[in-house]
C-alpha positions, 0 to 999 in steps of 0.5 A: 953427731954435730954433722948429723944435726947440721945436715938434718937442720939444713934439709929441714930448712930447705924443705920448708923454704922450697914448699913455703909452709909446714903442714899444721904450723903457721911458719913461713920461709923467713921463719924457717930460715931464721929458725934453721940459723938459730938451730945451727948455732944451738947444735954447735955447727957455728958459734954465735960470732961465726953466725954473725960473720956468715951473714953477707951484710952487703947483700942485705944492705943492697936489697934494703937500699933498692927497696927504699928507692922502688918505694919512692918511685911507686908512691910518686906514681912513676910506674903508673905513669910509665904504664899509661904512657906505653899503653896510651900509644898502643893501637894493637894488642901486640903493641900492648904486649910488647910494652908490658914485656919491655917495661917489666923487663927493663925496670926489673933489670935495675929495680929488683924484679919482685917489687916490679911485679908487685907494682906493675900487676895491678896497673896492667890489669886495670888497663887490659880489663878496661880495654876488655882484653884477655888479661892472662897473657899480659899478666904472664908477660909481667912475670916472665919478662920480670924474671928474664930482665932481672938476669941483666944486672947485679941489682935485678934480683936477690940471687944476683945480689948475692952473686955480685957480693960473693964473686966481686964481679964489676957491675958493668962486666956483669951487665955486659955479659948478661944483658944480651942474654936478657934481651934475647930472652925477652924477645923469646917471651914476646914471641911465645906468648903471641904464638900461644894466644894467637886469637888475642893478638890477631892482626885485624884487631885494633885498639883505641887505648885510653888508659884509666886516669892516674895520680902522680906527684911530679916533684917526688918523681923528679927527685926519685929519678935524679937519685936513680940516675945517680945510683945507676951511674955509681953502679957502672962507675964501680962504686960498691953496689951496697954503698951506692944503694944505701946512699940513694935510699937514705937520700930519699927518706926526707920528703915533704910529700910522703911520710917515711912510714909509708916507705918502711911499709914497702920494705920486705922485712921478711925477705931480709930476715930469710936471707940472714937465716939462710946465710947462717944455715949454709955456713953451718953445713959448709963448716960441718959437711962441705969442707974443702976436702969434701968439695974436691972429692965431688969433682966427679959432678963436673961442675967446671963444665959450664953446660953441666953447671947451668943445667945443675943450677936450673934443676936445683933452683926448681927444687929449692928456689933460686936464692937457696940454690945459689948459696948451696953452690958457693963452695963448689964455685969458688974452687973452679978455674974460672969462678967469675965465668961460673958465677955468671952461668949460675946467675943466668940459669938460676934466674931463668929457671924461675920461669919453668913453673908457677912456683919457680920464683917469688915474682911468679907467685906475687903476680898470680896472687895479685891477679887472683885478687882481681878475679883473674885466675892463672892455672899451673898448666896455663903458666907451664905451657909457656914457661917450660919452653921459654925456660929451656930456650932461654937457658940454651941461648944463655949458655951459647952466649956465655 
């Protein structure tokens, strides 16, 4: 009976996380994950102490610290400054597209892709609308490049943070393996967008790109960049990522320029709650159903074959989203002959799969919602026309490189 209840709770939780809502109820993904975790304890799948132990606080701490760092950069005007710098030197729409792809991809590699999408979308829209360009390809470039760029490092996105914590892969080792995949993916994104919107990027077009005026706080930018430089250096030096991120975030809290409440407002507390709930839900299903014996019996899935694992991860990520997919795959990965290589394949496929459809990642939804608020509509099929082939090509490239 306990196993049946655990399975029902797991399926119901993942269904809501995948759909994002429950008809007739005002509950979101975070609420569903929290409710699912509590029900796992109530059903006896886990004790309360086991539920506490199931939460990977390294992942939660790493994400929290990175959110504080990004909040300071945003409030200081750093992202507006970077965007204005790139666009101010563009003399052709292709140069703007290249700048958007590179800015979104590179920043997302280190500063969490969801937050980069949240910050960059209104800035890029301001510029392309000011220049009277078609905003759709540039907005799509933010989402696609953000997902791809975040593949490169452990701190690029939430699922990579989980993988980094579970696998104990060194930050430099992870980046050395996956940064080439991200670089190739960004090139593919640029080429596909330019090809599909040929009229927007015709060779004869010329621009006098004068970005709108921006407001920055120079002292806070300088302070934040010094902390970020130290943070990235600590990552590559082998400092535990969660510890480095917490120290960096804490150092940025004291400020004469910005009230700490404005930094707290930029923290996605609901995402942290969702993570905690999902850790407990997955632990409950592991203890009741996905026991080591059961996992061994599922060897017929051939997940030790890296192409099979990559395709399975991509499919699962599009069914239930990438973070839940990574957590579900954990018991299967730990028993493989080369789990670290397998985790890199999972990180690559789960992240790049987010580009397949408009609903494939939170980053996509952030971009679309922020664009819609400015009167720019991006339809499902407009996104799919570039996202689907890009996903297939980038995952194939990633499997070849890995």
